[in-house]
C-alpha positions as CSV (number, residue, x, y, z in Angstrom):
1,M,0.5,-0.2,0.0
2,L,1.0,3.4,-1.1
3,I,0.8,6.1,1.8
4,L,1.2,9.7,0.9
5,S,0.6,12.4,3.1
6,R,-1.5,15.9,1.4
7,K,-2.6,19.1,2.3
8,I,-6.5,20.6,2.2
9,G,-6.9,21.5,-1.4
10,E,-3.8,18.9,-2.6
11,S,-4.6,15.8,-5.2
12,I,-2.6,12.5,-6.6
13,V,-3.3,11.4,-9.9
14,I,-4.2,7.3,-10.4
15,D,-3.6,6.1,-14.1
16,G,-3.5,9.8,-15.4
17,R,-7.5,9.8,-15.4
18,I,-8.3,9.3,-11.6
19,I,-7.8,12.4,-9.6
20,V,-8.7,12.3,-5.9
21,K,-8.5,15.6,-4.0
22,I,-8.6,16.3,0.1
23,V,-11.2,18.5,0.3
24,R,-11.8,19.5,3.8
25,L,-11.6,17.7,7.0
26,D,-13.9,17.6,9.8
27,G,-12.6,16.5,12.9
28,D,-12.0,12.8,12.3
29,L,-13.1,12.8,8.8
30,I,-11.4,13.7,5.5
31,K,-13.9,14.6,3.0
32,L,-12.5,13.7,-0.6
33,G,-13.1,14.7,-4.0
34,I,-13.0,12.2,-7.0
35,E,-13.0,12.9,-10.6
36,A,-12.8,9.8,-12.8
37,P,-14.5,8.4,-15.9
38,A,-18.0,7.5,-16.1
39,E,-16.4,3.7,-16.9
40,V,-14.5,3.6,-13.8
41,P,-17.0,2.2,-11.1
42,V,-16.2,4.3,-7.2
43,H,-17.7,3.0,-4.3
44,R,-16.7,3.1,-0.4
45,Q,-15.3,0.0,0.5
46,E,-18.3,-0.8,2.4
47,V,-20.4,-0.3,-0.6
48,Y,-18.6,-2.6,-2.8
49,D,-18.5,-5.2,-0.9
50,D,-21.6,-5.3,-0.4
51,I,-22.1,-5.2,-4.3
52,Q,-19.6,-8.5,-4.5
53,K,-21.4,-10.6,-1.8
54,N,-25.2,-9.9,-3.6
55,N,-22.9,-10.8,-6.7
56,R,-21.9,-13.5,-5.3
57,E,-25.0,-14.8,-4.1
58,A,-26.8,-14.2,-7.0
59,M,-24.0,-16.2,-8.8
60,T,-25.0,-19.4,-6.6
61,D,-28.9,-18.8,-6.2
62,T,-29.6,-19.1,-9.5
63,K,-27.7,-22.8,-10.3
64,A,-30.9,-23.6,-8.3
65,I,-33.4,-22.1,-9.7
66,L,-32.9,-22.4,-13.3
67,P,-33.3,-26.6,-13.0
68,R,-36.8,-25.8,-11.1
69,L,-37.6,-23.0,-14.0
70,V,-37.0,-25.2,-16.7
71,A,-38.5,-28.3,-15.4
72,S,-41.5,-26.1,-14.4
73,T,-41.9,-25.0,-18.3
74,V,-41.2,-28.2,-19.6
75,S,-43.7,-30.2,-17.7
76,S,-46.7,-27.0,-18.0
77,P,-48.8,-28.1,-20.8
78,V,-49.3,-26.3,-23.6
79,S,-52.7,-24.4,-24.4
80,K,-54.4,-25.6,-27.5
81,S,-56.0,-22.8,-29.4
82,K,-58.0,-22.6,-32.3
83,P,-56.3,-20.6,-34.7
84,A,-57.3,-16.7,-35.9
85,S,-60.8,-16.8,-37.9
86,T,-59.6,-15.6,-41.9
87,D,-62.8,-14.4,-42.9
88,S,-61.8,-11.2,-40.6
89,P,-61.7,-7.7,-42.3
90,V,-58.9,-7.1,-43.1
91,P,-57.3,-3.3,-41.6
92,A,-57.3,-0.5,-44.0
93,T,-53.4,0.2,-44.6
94,R,-51.9,3.9,-44.8
95,K,-51.7,6.3,-48.1
């Protein structure tokens, strides 16, 4: 881990595309400003951890759900409806 010292108003640059600026200090809290391209996701660590946990859970849950879904669609009876009548009027076309 790289550890840097910065004063209020100073910044660091990551990969030439991401700028992290020290905006202000509020007691024990440091307020950071982050400029990053829209395609670079930026999250607080706890939010990122929750996203990863939810993604892992979704991957394991899908495997259990899919066989039940496939089984229910295969075993469900298909309704046999009558074909549409051919003697119904043909809708008018635009000119």
